[in-house]
C-alpha positions in Angstrom: 37.3 216.4 95.3 39.1 214.8 98.3 42.8 214.6 98.5 42.6 211.4 100.5 44.8 208.6 99.4 44.3 205.3 101.1 47.4 203.7 102.6 48.5 201.5 105.3 48.7 197.7 105.7 46.2 195.5 104.0 45.6 191.8 104.5 47.4 189.5 102.0 47.5 186.0 100.9 48.1 183.6 98.1 45.9 182.2 95.3 46.6 178.6 94.6 45.1 177.0 91.5 46.0 173.7 89.8 49.2 172.3 91.3 50.9 172.8 87.9 50.7 176.6 88.1 52.7 178.7 90.6 51.0 180.3 93.5 50.0 183.9 93.1 51.3 186.1 95.9 48.8 188.9 96.4 51.4 191.2 98.1 53.7 190.8 95.0 50.7 191.4 92.7 49.7 194.6 94.7 53.3 195.9 94.6 54.0 195.1 91.0 50.8 196.7 89.8 51.1 199.6 92.3 47.7 198.9 93.8 47.1 201.0 96.9 45.1 200.2 100.0 41.9 201.7 98.4 41.5 198.3 96.7 40.5 195.9 99.5 42.1 192.5 99.9 38.8 190.7 99.0 38.5 192.8 95.8 42.1 192.1 94.9 41.6 188.4 95.6 38.5 188.3 93.4 40.3 190.0 90.5 43.3 187.6 90.9 41.0 184.5 90.9 39.2 185.8 87.8 42.6 186.4 86.1 43.8 182.9 87.0 40.7 181.3 85.7 41.1 183.2 82.4 44.8 182.5 82.0 44.5 178.8 83.1 41.7 178.2 80.7 43.6 179.7 77.8 46.7 177.6 78.6 44.9 174.3 79.5 45.8 172.5 76.3 49.5 173.5 76.6 49.5 172.5 80.3 48.1 169.0 79.4 50.9 168.5 76.9 53.5 169.4 79.5 52.0 167.2 82.1 51.8 164.3 79.6 55.5 164.9 79.1 56.1 164.3 82.8 56.4 167.9 84.0 54.6 168.2 87.4 54.9 172.0 87.7 55.5 174.8 85.3 58.9 175.3 86.9 59.8 171.8 85.8 59.3 172.6 82.1 62.7 173.2 80.5 63.3 176.9 80.2 65.9 179.6 80.6 66.1 181.3 84.0 66.2 184.9 85.1 67.0 185.6 88.8 67.1 181.8 89.2 63.4 181.6 88.3 62.1 179.9 85.1 61.2 182.3 82.3 57.9 180.4 82.0 57.1 181.2 85.6 57.9 184.9 85.0 55.6 184.8 81.9 52.8 183.2 83.8 52.9 185.8 86.5 52.9 188.6 83.8 49.9 186.9 82.2 48.0 187.0 85.5 49.0 190.7 86.0 47.8 191.6 82.5 44.7 189.4 82.3 41.2 191.0 81.9 38.7 189.1 84.0 35.6 187.7 82.3 33.2 190.5 81.5 35.9 193.1 81.2 35.9 193.3 77.4 36.4 196.7 75.8 33.4 198.9 75.1 33.9 198.5 71.3 33.6 194.7 71.4 36.8 194.4 69.4 40.4 194.3 70.4 43.4 195.7 68.5 45.8 193.2 67.0 49.2 193.6 65.2 50.2 191.4 62.3 53.7 190.0 61.7 54.4 193.0 59.4 53.4 195.4 62.2 50.1 196.5 60.6 47.4 197.2 63.1 44.1 195.4 62.7 40.9 195.1 64.7 39.3 191.7 65.4 36.3 190.6 67.4 37.0 189.5 70.9 36.8 185.8 71.2 37.2 185.7 75.0 34.8 183.3 76.6 33.6 183.0 80.2 32.0 179.8 81.2 31.4 178.9 77.5 29.7 182.2 76.8 31.2 185.1 74.8 32.3 187.9 77.1 30.1 190.9 76.7 
């Protein structure tokens, strides 16, 4: 086994989706998730785009309600702020970081869930990709 660890500069960029959602900075994503240079920029971009598609689809109904209320961007929706950034923007970024792209469902086909009482349950994954259940 090699002791080689990839390092050094890698190309970066931003992922822009709908104008409502904040831009995803690939350098920040790489740093936050501690992704080293062994993950190429195109691969990171592909994963970030898949995560954005997944998160944006899940939040599309909520986004439509906010836009109908006159909020042009997520940062415009009334919210507390941390480090002068909307809590909702922080949560959107965390959702992107935590998202599993389409096709990345667990081997068991089910995902754990916790009830309000703290009891652990198991439920079938209902994630969809392009209208099809993720396999």
